[in-house]
Backbone as a chain_set.jsonl record, in Angstrom:
{"seq": "XXXXXXXXXXXXXXXXXXXXXXXXXXXXXXXXXXXXXXXXXXXXXXXXXXXXXXXXXXXXXXXXXXXXXXXX", "coords": {"N": [[34.205, -241.969, -168.642], [31.861, -240.42, -168.335], [31.586, -239.93, -165.378], [34.098, -238.3, -165.026], [33.338, -236.19, -166.314], [31.139, -234.888, -165.276], [32.582, -234.879, -162.425], [34.55, -232.431, -163.427], [32.691, -230.751, -163.84], [31.88, -230.011, -161.503], [30.892, -227.96, -158.628], [33.691, -227.202, -157.084], [34.196, -225.371, -154.322], [31.97, -225.725, -153.697], [31.344, -228.686, -153.468], [33.539, -231.203, -151.729], [34.906, -233.754, -153.453], [35.194, -237.117, -153.37], [36.715, -240.335, -155.453], [35.905, -243.313, -155.386], [37.137, -246.416, -156.247], [35.754, -250.026, -157.216], [37.451, -252.002, -158.614], [40.813, -252.157, -159.983], [41.742, -248.375, -161.03], [41.904, -247.81, -163.36], [42.051, -245.841, -166.996], [40.875, -243.498, -166.663], [40.929, -242.68, -164.311], [43.422, -241.172, -163.947], [42.995, -238.702, -165.259], [41.215, -237.749, -163.612], [42.582, -237.552, -160.903], [44.138, -235.432, -161.752], [42.401, -233.221, -161.971], [42.478, -232.679, -159.067], [41.329, -234.524, -157.142], [40.998, -237.212, -155.176], [41.648, -240.499, -155.871], [40.518, -243.617, -155.067], [41.553, -246.42, -154.995], [40.63, -250.536, -154.434], [41.293, -252.645, -155.367], [39.655, -255.025, -156.036], [39.012, -257.84, -158.418], [37.078, -258.743, -161.381], [34.165, -260.293, -161.316], [34.667, -261.781, -158.727], [33.966, -262.199, -155.903], [35.581, -260.078, -153.116], [36.347, -260.079, -150.147], [37.845, -258.528, -148.311], [38.284, -256.885, -149.783], [35.972, -255.434, -149.752], [35.801, -254.791, -147.226], [37.465, -252.821, -147.08], [35.945, -250.732, -148.002], [33.445, -250.254, -146.509], [35.355, -249.504, -143.98], [36.517, -247.199, -145.407], [34.116, -245.767, -146.471], [33.09, -244.922, -142.811], [35.183, -243.616, -142.329], [35.477, -240.926, -144.137], [32.503, -240.755, -143.274], [30.444, -239.391, -145.244], [28.153, -237.323, -147.111], [26.785, -237.632, -148.955], [26.279, -240.725, -151.295], [27.317, -241.523, -154.487], [26.676, -244.158, -156.844], [28.051, -246.101, -159.611]], "CA": [[33.348, -240.717, -168.875], [30.629, -239.516, -167.823], [32.114, -239.248, -163.801], [35.264, -237.419, -165.189], [32.624, -235.156, -166.714], [29.821, -235.006, -164.011], [33.608, -234.074, -161.836], [34.656, -231.27, -164.26], [32.282, -229.218, -163.675], [31.132, -229.612, -160.52], [31.714, -226.68, -157.433], [34.774, -228.116, -155.675], [34.085, -224.978, -153.406], [30.692, -226.291, -152.644], [30.752, -230.108, -152.908], [34.508, -232.051, -151.961], [34.684, -234.904, -153.899], [36.234, -238.379, -153.402], [36.681, -241.483, -155.562], [36.239, -244.812, -155.009], [36.911, -247.566, -157.848], [36.125, -251.207, -156.62], [38.377, -252.499, -159.522], [41.909, -250.835, -160.149], [41.094, -247.109, -161.223], [42.159, -247.337, -164.967], [42.965, -244.931, -167.357], [39.966, -241.648, -166.102], [41.395, -241.9, -162.684], [44.599, -240.622, -164.031], [42.479, -237.234, -165.628], [40.237, -237.238, -161.773], [43.349, -236.659, -159.982], [44.227, -234.252, -162.475], [41.534, -232.498, -161.262], [42.797, -232.757, -157.475], [40.616, -235.12, -157.17], [41.4, -238.379, -154.956], [40.951, -241.6, -156.349], [40.833, -244.903, -154.112], [41.262, -248.079, -155.725], [40.297, -251.563, -153.584], [41.665, -254.008, -156.121], [38.906, -256.336, -156.284], [38.966, -258.41, -159.635], [35.333, -258.609, -161.45], [33.542, -261.747, -161.194], [35.054, -262.548, -157.781], [34.28, -261.745, -154.614], [37.384, -259.913, -152.745], [35.53, -260.009, -148.555], [38.976, -257.816, -148.063], [38.172, -255.034, -150.238], [34.459, -254.774, -149.69], [35.975, -254.311, -145.437], [38.129, -251.444, -147.063], [35.096, -249.591, -148.574], [33.154, -249.628, -145.553], [36.035, -248.237, -143.362], [36.694, -245.665, -145.904], [33.195, -244.928, -145.663], [32.894, -244.665, -141.936], [35.787, -242.425, -142.225], [35.129, -239.969, -144.463], [31.135, -240.049, -143.821], [29.948, -238.769, -146.747], [26.447, -237.075, -146.838], [26.283, -238.668, -150.486], [27.324, -241.448, -152.198], [26.811, -242.283, -156.145], [27.562, -245.47, -157.52], [27.909, -246.313, -161.217]], "C": [[32.899, -239.69, -168.424], [31.241, -239.076, -166.103], [32.94, -238.21, -163.738], [34.257, -235.853, -165.615], [32.046, -234.422, -166.041], [31.484, -233.968, -162.892], [34.372, -232.929, -162.012], [34.489, -230.295, -163.909], [31.572, -228.831, -162.427], [32.186, -228.412, -159.312], [32.267, -227.266, -156.959], [34.727, -227.271, -154.758], [32.959, -225.57, -152.609], [30.703, -227.748, -152.39], [32.448, -230.281, -152.995], [34.159, -233.431, -152.215], [35.958, -236.091, -154.109], [35.432, -239.24, -154.759], [36.434, -242.441, -155.486], [35.76, -245.711, -156.165], [36.94, -249.026, -156.864], [37.201, -251.94, -157.063], [39.8, -251.714, -159.056], [40.868, -249.514, -160.845], [41.086, -247.367, -162.448], [42.348, -245.856, -165.359], [42.2, -243.454, -167.18], [40.276, -241.132, -164.477], [42.71, -241.515, -162.669], [43.972, -238.904, -164.084], [41.14, -237.134, -164.12], [41.314, -236.845, -161.198], [43.829, -235.666, -160.561], [43.255, -233.083, -162.16], [41.818, -232.224, -160.058], [41.896, -233.494, -156.465], [41.132, -236.379, -156.229], [41.14, -239.678, -155.571], [41.298, -242.809, -155.19], [40.477, -245.752, -154.904], [41.608, -249.404, -154.784], [40.446, -252.476, -154.511], [40.266, -255.119, -156.168], [38.637, -256.516, -157.932], [37.543, -258.727, -159.856], [34.923, -260.232, -161.686], [34.259, -262.544, -160.1], [34.794, -262.148, -156.579], [35.564, -261.755, -153.248], [36.665, -259.694, -151.261], [36.74, -258.527, -148.062], [38.619, -256.394, -148.695], [36.721, -254.772, -149.854], [34.862, -254.087, -147.709], [35.89, -253.029, -146.155], [37.121, -250.984, -147.62], [34.383, -249.334, -147.368], [34.197, -249.015, -144.07], [36.514, -247.107, -143.999], [35.192, -244.808, -145.867], [33.176, -244.784, -144.137], [33.942, -243.658, -141.642], [36.042, -241.311, -142.86], [33.833, -239.307, -144.527], [30.848, -239.138, -144.389], [28.361, -238.659, -146.185], [26.024, -237.369, -148.052], [26.833, -239.155, -151.134], [26.291, -241.892, -153.351], [27.821, -243.034, -156.772], [26.942, -245.904, -159.076], [27.757, -247.602, -161.565]], "O": [[33.271, -238.542, -168.184], [31.268, -237.893, -165.764], [32.874, -237.327, -162.882], [34.521, -234.713, -165.232], [32.316, -233.221, -166.078], [31.469, -232.753, -162.694], [34.871, -232.361, -161.04], [35.185, -229.31, -163.661], [30.911, -227.814, -162.215], [33.383, -228.157, -159.187], [31.737, -228.098, -156.222], [35.176, -227.831, -153.758], [32.9, -225.838, -151.409], [30.214, -228.188, -151.349], [32.99, -229.756, -153.968], [33.416, -234.148, -151.546], [37.057, -236.06, -154.663], [34.264, -239.105, -155.124], [37.599, -242.827, -155.588], [34.694, -245.812, -156.773], [37.797, -249.228, -156.003], [37.928, -252.518, -156.255], [39.923, -250.929, -158.115], [39.666, -249.596, -161.098], [39.965, -247.123, -162.896], [42.649, -244.922, -164.616], [42.77, -242.407, -167.486], [40.098, -240.123, -163.794], [43.291, -241.457, -161.585], [44.304, -238.039, -163.274], [40.316, -236.225, -164.015], [41.257, -235.669, -160.838], [44.033, -234.739, -159.778], [43.71, -231.939, -162.179], [41.258, -231.163, -159.779], [41.737, -233.189, -155.283], [42.168, -236.7, -156.81], [39.93, -239.778, -155.772], [42.343, -242.779, -154.54], [39.383, -245.903, -155.448], [42.755, -249.46, -154.342], [39.543, -253.311, -154.489], [40.572, -256.258, -156.522], [38.173, -255.615, -158.631], [36.787, -258.96, -158.913], [35.585, -261.097, -162.26], [34.508, -263.735, -160.283], [35.77, -261.558, -156.115], [36.161, -262.665, -152.673], [36.246, -258.542, -151.373], [36.247, -257.574, -147.46], [38.667, -255.247, -148.25], [36.459, -253.587, -149.648], [34.271, -253.163, -147.151], [34.932, -252.257, -146.126], [37.8, -250.198, -148.28], [34.549, -248.188, -146.949], [33.743, -248.197, -143.27], [36.899, -246.121, -143.371], [35.027, -243.664, -145.442], [33.49, -243.601, -144.27], [33.701, -242.834, -140.76], [36.83, -240.545, -142.306], [33.54, -238.257, -145.099], [31.024, -237.989, -143.983], [27.669, -239.317, -145.407], [24.809, -237.368, -148.248], [27.79, -238.661, -151.731], [25.146, -242.343, -153.331], [28.999, -242.885, -157.097], [25.787, -245.986, -159.494], [27.637, -247.912, -162.75]]}, "num_chains": 1, "name": "protein.A"}
């Protein structure tokens, strides 16, 4: 919920935000998408290593080349 609050108040003219969920996106993702912010889901299962999801994460970060990565 804190991520949603942060994104709902961010200046979208100054910052281009996207969200990456290592697991499935969950119920807050719908609210974040309604703000017009993309949510990427990597589908990892909790407590289990999933190398393909980590490869997807690396590819996504390379493609997007973000200036800032904030983790929760």
